[in-house]
C-alpha positions in Angstrom: -53.8 10.5 -48.9 -51.2 10.8 -46.2 -47.6 11.5 -47.2 -44.5 10.9 -45.0 -41.7 13.4 -44.6 -38.7 13.1 -46.9 -35.8 13.8 -44.5 -33.8 10.8 -43.4 -31.0 10.7 -40.8 -28.5 11.0 -43.6 -30.1 14.3 -44.6 -30.1 15.9 -41.2 -27.6 18.6 -40.2 -25.5 18.3 -37.0 -27.2 21.2 -35.2 -30.7 22.6 -35.0 -32.7 23.3 -37.1 -31.8 19.9 -38.5 -33.4 20.6 -41.9 -31.4 23.8 -42.3 -28.0 23.4 -40.6 -26.8 27.0 -39.8 -23.1 26.1 -39.8 -22.3 24.2 -42.9 -18.7 23.2 -42.0 -17.0 20.2 -40.4 -13.6 21.5 -39.3 -13.4 25.0 -37.9 -10.4 27.3 -38.6 -9.3 30.6 -37.1 -6.8 33.3 -38.0 -5.7 36.5 -36.4 -6.1 35.2 -32.9 -5.2 37.3 -29.8 -5.5 35.8 -26.4 -5.0 37.1 -22.8 -4.6 34.1 -20.5 -4.6 34.2 -16.7 -3.6 30.8 -15.1 -3.9 30.2 -11.4 -4.7 27.5 -8.9 -8.1 27.3 -7.3 -9.9 25.5 -4.4 -10.3 21.8 -5.0 -13.9 21.4 -3.7 -15.0 24.5 -5.6 -13.7 23.1 -8.9 -15.0 19.6 -8.3 -18.5 21.0 -7.8 -18.4 22.0 -11.5 -17.2 18.7 -12.9 -18.9 15.5 -13.9 -18.0 12.5 -11.7 -16.1 10.9 -14.6 -13.4 13.6 -14.5 -10.5 13.7 -12.0 -8.5 16.7 -10.8 -5.4 17.2 -8.7 -5.6 19.1 -5.4 -5.8 22.8 -6.1 -6.1 22.3 -9.9 -5.0 24.7 -12.6 -7.6 27.1 -13.9 -7.4 29.5 -16.8 -9.4 32.6 -17.5 -9.0 33.5 -21.2 -10.1 36.5 -23.2 -9.9 35.7 -27.0 -10.4 37.8 -30.1 -10.7 36.1 -33.5 -10.1 38.3 -36.5 -11.5 35.7 -38.8 -13.0 32.2 -38.5 -15.5 29.8 -40.1 -18.2 31.6 -38.1 -16.9 35.1 -38.7 -15.1 37.5 -36.4 -15.9 37.3 -32.7 -14.7 37.6 -29.1 -14.9 35.1 -26.4 -14.3 34.6 -22.6 -13.3 31.0 -21.6 -12.9 29.4 -18.2 -11.1 26.1 -18.1 -10.1 23.5 -15.5 -7.3 21.0 -16.0 -8.8 17.6 -15.6 -8.0 13.9 -16.4 -10.4 11.6 -18.3 -9.4 7.9 -18.7 -5.9 8.8 -17.9 -5.6 11.6 -20.5 -5.1 15.3 -19.7 -7.8 17.8 -20.9 -8.9 21.3 -20.4 -12.6 21.2 -19.4 -14.7 24.2 -19.8 -17.5 24.9 -17.3 -18.1 28.5 -18.4 -17.7 30.2 -21.8 -19.2 33.4 -23.2 -19.2 34.6 -26.8 -20.6 37.5 -28.9 -21.3 35.6 -32.1 -24.5 33.5 -32.5 -23.1 31.0 -35.0 -20.1 30.5 -32.8 -22.5 29.9 -29.9 -24.5 27.3 -31.9 -21.4 25.5 -33.0 -19.9 25.4 -29.5 -23.1 24.3 -27.7 -24.8 21.9 -30.1 -21.8 20.3 -31.8 -18.9 20.6 -29.4 -20.7 20.4 -26.0 -19.3 23.7 -24.8 -21.7 25.7 -22.5 -21.6 28.9 -24.6 -23.8 31.9 -23.7 -24.1 35.2 -25.5 -22.5 38.1 -23.8 -20.7 41.4 -24.5 -17.0 41.2 -24.5 -14.5 44.1 -24.9 -11.1 42.9 -25.9 -9.1 44.5 -28.7 -5.3 44.6 -28.7 -5.3 47.2 -31.6 -6.8 49.7 -29.2 -3.8 50.7 -27.1 -4.0 52.4 -23.8 -1.8 55.4 -23.0 -0.3 53.5 -20.0 0.6 50.5 -22.1 -2.0 48.3 -20.5 -4.0 45.6 -22.1 -7.6 45.4 -20.8 -10.5 43.1 -21.3 -14.1 42.9 -19.9 -17.0 40.4 -19.9 -20.5 41.8 -19.4 -23.8 39.8 -19.1 -26.2 41.5 -19.3 -24.5 44.5 -20.9 -24.5 46.6 -17.7 -23.2 43.9 -15.3 -19.5 43.2 -15.3 -18.8 39.5 -14.7 -15.0 39.5 -15.3 -12.4 42.1 -15.9 -8.7 41.8 -16.7 -5.7 44.1 -16.9 -2.3 43.1 -18.1 0.9 45.1 -18.5 3.4 43.6 -21.1 7.0 43.7 -20.0 9.1 41.6 -22.4 8.7 39.5 -25.6 9.2 35.8 -25.0 8.9 33.8 -28.2 6.8 32.9 -31.3 4.7 29.9 -31.9 6.3 28.6 -35.1 4.7 26.6 -37.9 7.3 23.9 -37.3 6.4 23.5 -33.6 2.7 24.3 -33.1 1.1 24.4 -29.7 -1.8 21.9 -29.2 -4.4 22.0 -26.5 -6.8 19.1 -25.9 -10.3 20.1 -24.7 -13.3 18.2 -23.5 -16.9 19.3 -23.9 -20.1 17.7 -22.5 -23.2 17.5 -24.7 -26.5 17.0 -22.8 -29.9 16.3 -24.4 -32.7 16.4 -22.0 -35.4 13.7 -21.8 -38.8 14.4 -23.6 -40.4 13.1 -20.4 -40.4 15.8 -17.5 -38.5 14.7 -14.5 -36.6 11.9 -16.3 -32.7 12.0 -16.5 -31.1 13.3 -19.7 -31.6 11.1 -22.8 -28.0 11.6 -23.9 -24.8 12.7 -22.0 -21.6 12.4 -24.0 -18.1 13.9 -23.7 -16.8 15.5 -26.9 -13.0 15.5 -27.2 -11.3 18.1 -29.4 -7.9 19.4 -30.1 -7.0 23.0 -31.0 -3.7 23.6 -32.8 -2.0 27.0 -32.6 0.6 27.9 -35.2 2.4 31.0 -36.3 1.7 32.6 -39.7 
């Protein structure tokens, strides 16, 4: 006698494997965040080549290269390298992420499968608690481990301000989830933008 499976859509997790969701949370949270952010303008055509046709950019759009270290989060401690481009989608401003690297597998799964962020595993060296004799802050992205893809050096000069609990900083991001067709050569079965907002607040 044949028996059908017992999992329904209501039983499935949000990421694979669907019968054993490796995340187990809906709203992520992070504490003890350090970031090193380099913002600059880039070539218009170079940036446009990385963006879906639904997104708009200004001439020479703003780009940010970000090294981040999370002391604790819903996926554990990890480090990350993020590249963003300032875009517009349906008249709203977003940070769109064409490249992002992480050293935590659960964080990679959450970012890729749920949030539509193109996360890849890499080795990232960024730790503000390890001071340099010259007072420099350094960070490095390597993938594979012996190939340096990005390197940053920053010399602090003066303290500017806090991010207060009363006036948090909010950044709106946009991911792109893509599910390929089961038929070779056919276009993707699903392409959807995933909006998200990250709120930064002081402790």
